[in-house]
C-alpha positions in Angstrom: 17.9 31.2 -74.5 19.2 32.9 -77.5 18.9 31.5 -80.7 21.9 30.2 -82.3 22.2 30.2 -86.9 23.6 27.2 -88.3 24.0 26.2 -92.2 24.4 22.9 -92.7 25.9 20.5 -95.4 25.4 16.5 -95.4 24.2 14.9 -98.5 21.7 12.7 -97.1 18.6 14.6 -97.2 16.5 12.5 -94.7 19.4 12.9 -91.9 19.3 16.4 -92.4 15.9 16.5 -91.7 15.5 14.6 -88.4 18.6 16.7 -87.2 17.4 19.6 -88.4 13.9 19.4 -86.5 15.7 18.0 -83.3 18.2 20.5 -83.4 14.9 23.6 -83.8 13.5 21.9 -80.8 16.7 23.5 -78.5 16.9 26.9 -80.3 19.1 25.6 -82.6 17.5 27.2 -86.1 18.9 26.0 -89.3 18.8 29.6 -91.9 20.2 27.1 -94.8 20.5 23.3 -96.2 23.1 22.6 -98.8 23.9 18.9 -100.3 27.0 19.4 -100.8 30.1 22.4 -100.6 29.2 24.3 -103.7 25.6 24.3 -102.6 26.8 26.0 -99.3 29.5 28.6 -100.5 26.5 29.7 -102.5 24.6 30.1 -99.3 27.6 31.5 -97.4 26.7 34.5 -99.7 23.9 35.9 -98.5 23.4 34.1 -95.2 24.3 35.0 -92.1 25.1 32.0 -89.4 27.1 31.6 -86.3 28.4 28.5 -87.3 28.6 25.4 -90.0 27.9 21.8 -89.4 29.9 20.0 -92.2 30.1 16.6 -93.1 32.9 15.5 -94.9 31.9 12.6 -98.1 29.5 14.5 -100.0 29.5 15.0 -103.8 30.5 17.9 -106.5 32.9 19.6 -103.3 33.4 17.2 -100.4 33.7 18.7 -96.2 37.5 18.9 -96.6 37.8 21.1 -100.0 34.8 23.1 -98.1 36.2 23.4 -95.1 39.9 24.9 -97.4 37.2 27.2 -99.2 35.3 28.6 -96.2 39.0 29.2 -93.9 40.2 31.2 -96.8 37.1 33.3 -97.5 35.0 33.4 -94.6 38.0 32.5 -91.3 36.0 33.7 -88.4 33.2 31.5 -89.1 33.0 28.5 -86.8 33.0 24.5 -88.0 32.1 22.1 -86.9 32.8 18.4 -88.6 29.6 15.7 -88.0 30.6 12.8 -90.4 31.7 9.3 -90.3 35.1 9.5 -90.2 36.8 8.7 -87.2 40.8 8.2 -88.5 43.0 10.4 -86.1 45.1 11.8 -88.6 41.9 13.5 -89.9 40.5 14.8 -87.1 44.1 16.0 -86.0 44.5 18.0 -89.4 41.3 19.1 -89.3 41.7 20.2 -85.5 45.1 22.7 -86.4 43.3 24.0 -89.6 40.9 26.0 -87.6 37.7 23.6 -87.0 36.1 24.0 -83.4 34.7 19.5 -82.8 34.9 17.0 -84.4 32.1 14.5 -83.9 30.8 11.7 -85.3 27.3 10.9 -86.0 26.6 8.4 -83.1 27.3 10.1 -80.9 23.7 11.2 -78.6 21.5 14.7 -79.4 22.8 15.9 -76.0 26.5 16.0 -76.4 25.9 17.9 -80.6 23.6 20.2 -78.9 25.9 20.9 -76.0 28.8 20.9 -78.2 27.6 24.0 -80.9 26.8 25.8 -77.6 30.0 25.6 -76.6 31.9 26.3 -80.3 29.0 29.1 -80.3 30.4 30.5 -76.9 33.8 31.0 -78.6 35.2 27.2 -77.6 36.9 24.2 -79.1 35.7 21.0 -78.3 37.8 18.4 -78.6 37.1 15.4 -76.1 33.4 14.5 -78.4 34.6 11.9 -81.0 34.4 8.2 -80.3 36.7 5.5 -81.6 34.5 2.8 -82.6 33.4 3.2 -86.0 30.3 -0.1 -87.8 31.9 -3.1 -87.1 31.5 -5.9 -90.2 29.3 -7.1 -87.5 26.6 -5.5 -87.8 26.3 -6.9 -91.1 24.5 -9.9 -89.1 22.1 -8.1 -87.0 18.7 -9.1 -88.1 16.0 -7.1 -87.3 12.3 -8.8 -87.2 9.4 -7.5 -89.7 8.0 -5.2 -87.6 10.9 -3.5 -86.8 11.5 -3.1 -90.3 8.5 -1.7 -90.3 10.1 0.7 -87.3 12.9 1.6 -88.9 11.7 3.1 -92.1 9.0 5.5 -90.2 11.8 6.5 -88.0 14.2 7.8 -91.2 10.9 9.3 -92.6 11.3 11.4 -89.1 8.1 10.0 -88.1 6.8 11.2 -84.5 6.7 8.1 -81.6 2.7 9.0 -81.9 2.7 9.0 -85.9 4.7 5.8 -85.4 1.8 4.1 -82.5 -1.1 5.4 -85.2 0.4 4.1 -88.4 1.2 0.3 -86.9 -1.6 0.3 -84.2 0.9 0.5 -81.2 1.2 2.0 -78.0 3.9 4.8 -77.4 5.3 2.5 -74.6 5.5 -0.4 -77.4 7.4 2.5 -79.6 9.6 3.4 -77.4 10.6 -0.1 -76.4 11.0 -1.1 -79.8 13.5 2.4 -80.7 15.3 1.2 -77.5 15.6 -2.2 -78.9 16.7 -1.2 -82.2 20.0 1.7 -81.1 20.6 -1.2 -79.3 21.3 -3.4 -81.7 22.7 -1.6 -84.2 24.6 0.9 -81.2 23.5 4.2 -81.7 22.1 6.1 -79.0 19.8 8.8 -80.3 17.1 8.9 -83.3 20.1 10.9 -85.5 23.0 8.6 -84.9 20.3 5.2 -86.2 19.1 7.1 -88.7 23.3 7.6 -90.2 23.5 4.2 -89.3 20.4 3.1 -91.6 21.2 5.2 -94.5 24.9 4.1 -94.1 23.8 1.2 -94.4 21.0 1.5 -97.2 17.9 1.3 -96.6 18.3 -2.4 -98.3 19.9 -3.5 -95.6 16.5 -4.2 -93.6 15.3 -7.0 -96.8 
């Protein structure tokens, strides 16, 4: 399967790092990463990507402004939104303006990879959105000391083996803890989980 080359604009560095490594394992190579729209537009001057993965909330120049500029300057460039926003009016707007897909950060990794491949193959993807956003009841989630240790290591992008070695536990125990954490936070993958924690802030663990 040929490599797909992407540019990724997302202001949370840890989230970028986790996702970039996951995509790389599936022949989706990030040839440039940006923390905001200004940085992305600079990358586009010298980098030729198959598509762009774009967040909405970013400092300096947000995703909406960036999207408009890209459509003006590079009308043929495929754009996939990856964001926490789930408002129907926003989703419909970006599709009408030329976005190829609109995904929420709570999706599973397989869906993201499949969507990137479909968009790379010149298809629109309109089905992979979730109407459920993090609810107020999330504030009541309690994490044990061990879970808080696990969360910090997951956010740092540690592998299961690295987590097991650092906490002196077995790989199966790590997997069990991860499964429980994903269930508690209603997430389906490490990418969605990291996005959840970063959205809440690391002080959420204390």
